[in-house]
C-alpha positions as CSV (number, residue, x, y, z in Angstrom):
1,X,-18.1,-6.1,-17.7
2,X,-15.2,-8.0,-16.1
3,X,-15.8,-10.8,-13.6
4,X,-15.9,-9.4,-10.0
5,X,-14.3,-12.6,-8.8
6,X,-11.4,-14.6,-10.3
7,X,-10.9,-18.2,-9.5
8,X,-7.6,-20.1,-9.8
9,X,-6.5,-23.5,-8.5
10,X,-2.8,-23.9,-7.6
11,X,-2.0,-27.3,-6.2
12,X,-4.0,-27.6,-2.9
13,X,-5.0,-23.9,-3.0
14,X,-8.3,-22.6,-4.4
15,X,-7.6,-18.9,-4.8
16,X,-10.5,-16.4,-4.8
17,X,-9.4,-13.0,-6.0
18,X,-11.7,-10.1,-5.5
19,X,-11.4,-8.3,-8.8
20,X,-12.9,-4.8,-8.6
21,X,-9.6,-2.9,-8.2
22,X,-11.0,0.4,-9.6
23,X,-13.3,0.6,-6.5
24,X,-11.0,-1.0,-3.9
25,X,-12.6,-4.5,-4.4
26,X,-15.7,-3.3,-2.4
27,X,-18.5,-5.8,-1.9
28,X,-21.3,-5.3,-4.4
29,X,-24.3,-7.6,-4.2
30,X,-22.9,-9.4,-7.3
31,X,-19.5,-10.0,-5.8
32,X,-21.0,-11.4,-2.6
33,X,-23.1,-13.9,-4.6
34,X,-20.0,-14.8,-6.6
35,X,-18.1,-15.5,-3.3
36,X,-20.9,-17.8,-2.2
37,X,-20.7,-19.6,-5.6
38,X,-16.9,-19.7,-5.4
39,X,-17.1,-21.5,-2.1
40,X,-19.7,-23.9,-3.6
41,X,-17.2,-24.7,-6.4
42,X,-14.4,-25.2,-3.9
43,X,-16.4,-27.7,-1.9
44,X,-16.9,-29.7,-5.1
45,X,-13.2,-29.6,-6.0
46,X,-10.2,-31.6,-4.8
47,X,-8.4,-28.5,-3.4
48,X,-7.8,-28.3,0.3
49,X,-7.6,-24.7,1.3
50,X,-9.3,-21.5,0.2
51,X,-7.2,-18.3,-0.2
52,X,-8.9,-14.9,-0.4
53,X,-6.9,-12.0,-1.9
54,X,-7.7,-8.7,-3.6
55,X,-6.6,-7.5,-7.0
56,X,-4.7,-4.2,-7.1
57,X,-3.7,-2.0,-4.1
58,X,-6.4,-3.0,-1.6
59,X,-7.8,-6.3,-0.2
60,X,-11.4,-5.0,0.2
61,X,-12.7,-1.6,1.1
62,X,-16.0,-2.8,2.5
63,X,-19.7,-2.5,1.5
64,X,-20.2,-1.0,-2.0
65,X,-22.0,2.3,-1.4
66,X,-22.6,3.0,-5.1
67,X,-26.1,3.4,-6.3
68,X,-27.7,4.0,-2.9
69,X,-30.3,6.3,-4.5
70,X,-31.8,3.3,-6.4
71,X,-31.9,1.0,-3.3
72,X,-34.4,0.7,-0.6
73,X,-33.9,-0.1,3.1
74,X,-35.0,-3.6,2.3
75,X,-32.5,-4.0,-0.5
76,X,-29.7,-2.9,1.7
77,X,-30.8,-5.1,4.6
78,X,-30.8,-8.1,2.3
79,X,-27.3,-7.3,1.1
80,X,-26.0,-7.2,4.7
81,X,-27.8,-10.4,5.5
82,X,-26.1,-12.2,2.6
83,X,-22.7,-10.8,3.8
84,X,-23.3,-12.1,7.3
85,X,-24.2,-15.5,5.9
86,X,-21.0,-15.5,3.9
87,X,-18.9,-14.6,6.9
88,X,-20.6,-17.2,9.1
89,X,-20.0,-19.8,6.4
90,X,-16.3,-18.9,6.3
91,X,-15.9,-18.8,10.1
92,X,-17.5,-22.2,10.5
93,X,-16.0,-23.9,7.5
94,X,-14.7,-27.4,8.1
95,X,-11.7,-26.5,5.8
96,X,-8.9,-24.0,6.3
97,X,-9.2,-20.5,4.9
98,X,-6.4,-18.0,4.4
99,X,-6.8,-14.2,3.8
100,X,-4.1,-11.8,2.5
101,X,-4.7,-8.2,3.4
102,X,-3.0,-5.4,1.4
103,X,-3.6,-1.7,1.5
104,X,-7.0,-0.7,3.0
105,X,-9.2,-3.4,4.5
106,X,-12.4,-1.8,5.7
107,X,-15.8,-2.7,7.2
108,X,-17.2,-5.9,5.7
109,X,-13.9,-6.5,4.0
110,X,-12.2,-6.4,7.4
111,X,-14.9,-8.8,8.7
112,X,-14.1,-11.1,5.8
113,X,-10.4,-11.1,6.8
114,X,-11.2,-11.7,10.4
115,X,-13.5,-14.7,9.6
116,X,-10.6,-16.6,7.9
117,X,-8.7,-19.2,10.0
118,X,-5.3,-17.9,8.9
119,X,-4.6,-14.3,8.3
120,X,-1.6,-12.6,6.6
121,X,-1.1,-8.8,6.1
122,X,1.3,-7.1,3.8
123,X,3.5,-4.4,5.3
124,X,1.5,-1.1,5.3
125,X,-1.9,-2.7,5.4
126,X,-4.5,-1.0,7.5
127,X,-7.9,-2.1,9.0
128,X,-11.0,-0.2,9.9
129,X,-14.4,-1.2,11.2
130,X,-16.9,1.7,10.5
131,X,-20.2,-0.2,10.3
132,X,-21.4,1.1,13.7
133,X,-21.2,4.6,12.2
134,X,-24.4,3.8,10.4
135,X,-25.7,1.6,13.2
136,X,-25.1,-1.8,11.5
137,X,-23.9,-4.5,13.8
138,X,-21.8,-6.8,11.7
139,X,-18.9,-9.1,12.6
140,X,-18.1,-7.8,16.1
141,X,-18.6,-11.2,17.7
142,X,-16.0,-12.8,15.4
143,X,-13.7,-9.8,15.8
144,X,-14.0,-10.2,19.6
145,X,-13.1,-13.9,19.3
146,X,-9.9,-12.8,17.6
147,X,-8.8,-9.9,19.7
148,X,-10.9,-9.8,22.9
149,X,-12.1,-6.6,24.5
150,X,-10.2,-4.5,22.0
151,X,-12.9,-5.3,19.4
152,X,-15.4,-2.9,21.0
153,X,-12.7,-0.2,21.3
154,X,-11.8,-0.5,17.6
155,X,-15.4,-0.4,16.5
156,X,-16.3,2.5,18.8
157,X,-13.2,4.6,17.7
158,X,-13.6,3.8,14.0
159,X,-10.0,4.7,13.3
160,X,-7.5,2.8,11.1
161,X,-5.4,0.1,12.7
162,X,-2.0,-0.6,11.3
163,X,-0.7,-4.1,10.5
164,X,1.7,-4.1,13.5
165,X,-1.0,-3.3,16.0
166,X,-3.3,-5.9,14.3
167,X,-0.4,-8.4,14.6
168,X,0.1,-7.6,18.3
169,X,-3.5,-8.1,19.2
170,X,-4.1,-11.2,17.1
171,X,-6.2,-10.1,14.1
172,X,-3.1,-10.7,11.9
173,X,-0.9,-13.7,12.3
174,X,1.9,-12.8,9.9
175,X,3.1,-9.5,8.5
176,X,4.9,-10.1,5.2
177,X,6.8,-8.0,2.8
178,X,5.9,-8.2,-0.9
179,X,9.1,-10.2,-1.4
180,X,8.4,-12.7,1.3
181,X,4.6,-13.1,0.7
182,X,4.9,-16.2,-1.6
183,X,7.1,-18.0,1.0
184,X,4.8,-17.1,3.9
185,X,1.7,-18.2,1.9
186,X,3.3,-21.4,0.9
187,X,4.2,-22.1,4.6
188,X,0.6,-21.4,5.7
189,X,-0.9,-23.6,2.9
190,X,1.5,-26.4,3.9
191,X,0.6,-26.1,7.6
192,X,-3.1,-25.9,7.0
193,X,-3.2,-28.9,4.8
194,X,-0.8,-31.2,6.7
195,X,-3.7,-33.3,8.1
196,X,-6.2,-35.2,6.0
197,X,-9.5,-33.4,5.3
198,X,-11.7,-35.6,7.5
199,X,-9.4,-35.2,10.6
200,X,-9.2,-31.4,10.1
201,X,-13.0,-31.2,9.7
202,X,-13.5,-33.0,13.0
203,X,-11.0,-30.8,14.8
204,X,-12.7,-27.6,13.4
205,X,-16.1,-29.0,14.4
206,X,-14.9,-29.6,17.9
207,X,-13.8,-26.0,18.1
208,X,-16.8,-24.5,16.3
209,X,-18.8,-21.7,17.8
210,X,-22.1,-23.0,19.2
211,X,-25.0,-22.7,16.8
212,X,-26.8,-20.4,19.2
213,X,-24.0,-17.9,18.9
214,X,-24.1,-18.0,15.1
215,X,-27.8,-17.4,15.2
216,X,-27.4,-14.6,17.7
217,X,-25.0,-12.7,15.5
218,X,-27.4,-13.0,12.6
219,X,-30.2,-11.8,14.8
220,X,-28.3,-8.8,16.0
221,X,-27.5,-7.8,12.5
222,X,-31.1,-8.2,11.4
223,X,-32.3,-6.0,14.3
224,X,-29.7,-3.3,13.4
225,X,-30.6,-3.2,9.7
226,X,-34.4,-3.4,10.4
227,X,-34.3,0.0,12.2
228,X,-36.1,2.4,9.8
229,X,-33.8,4.8,8.0
230,X,-30.9,2.5,7.0
231,X,-30.5,4.1,3.6
232,X,-30.5,7.6,5.1
233,X,-27.9,6.6,7.7
234,X,-25.7,5.2,5.0
235,X,-26.1,8.2,2.7
236,X,-25.1,10.4,5.7
237,X,-22.1,8.3,6.4
238,X,-21.0,8.5,2.7
239,X,-21.4,12.3,2.7
240,X,-19.2,12.6,5.8
241,X,-16.6,10.3,4.3
242,X,-16.6,12.4,1.1
243,X,-15.9,15.5,3.1
244,X,-12.9,13.8,4.6
245,X,-11.5,12.4,1.3
246,X,-13.4,14.0,-1.6
247,X,-11.3,12.4,-4.3
248,X,-11.9,8.8,-3.3
249,X,-15.1,6.8,-3.8
250,X,-15.9,5.5,-0.3
251,X,-16.9,2.1,0.9
252,X,-18.1,1.1,4.3
């Protein structure tokens, strides 16, 4: 089995590539744990910025819904908690993080994108936040910090948002063509590493979300996944998605 996460160091950049392209780089339990370990490795390295990207057509199509039949409500709840811990870790990191969205960026994958301090989308990228469809409250506080009141509208509607709308509202900071991506990324890496690490960490700490807010987001997630029937709700969601696009393995 191939590694679900590829790690590359390029100058100041520590590049984490989600590497499950056959399933849209959706977040399995193993991939989430690899992302935690990847951040551990970054924090022990001399690199200055973390870059998240996806292998293949899509950045990340969300929570991996494969194997639901073998998982309990408790298994699924723990997976969501580990994702929330990862997102909070990225959001509150004392170092810069850059995400590059391509193709479909969905659910927990879109939350991962939103958690990063600098955010680039390739032309044609789309975003969708369907977690509320199975009553899971994940990431909306961070999304609201990016785009304000539109966060609730996006989550309630559950429809796809194009890169241009995401740029207009602030989820995306740059829309790049495939030809210009390397130049845009180099510019973002340069800007995010201009200051020394200690100064940048102090600046980010001064702007950090209060601990109570971080704990509240985790508490709201736990309440939502603790509601009995989580697995059944997710199976129902997957069935509805298959009716819409029967040829595609869905992630949430």
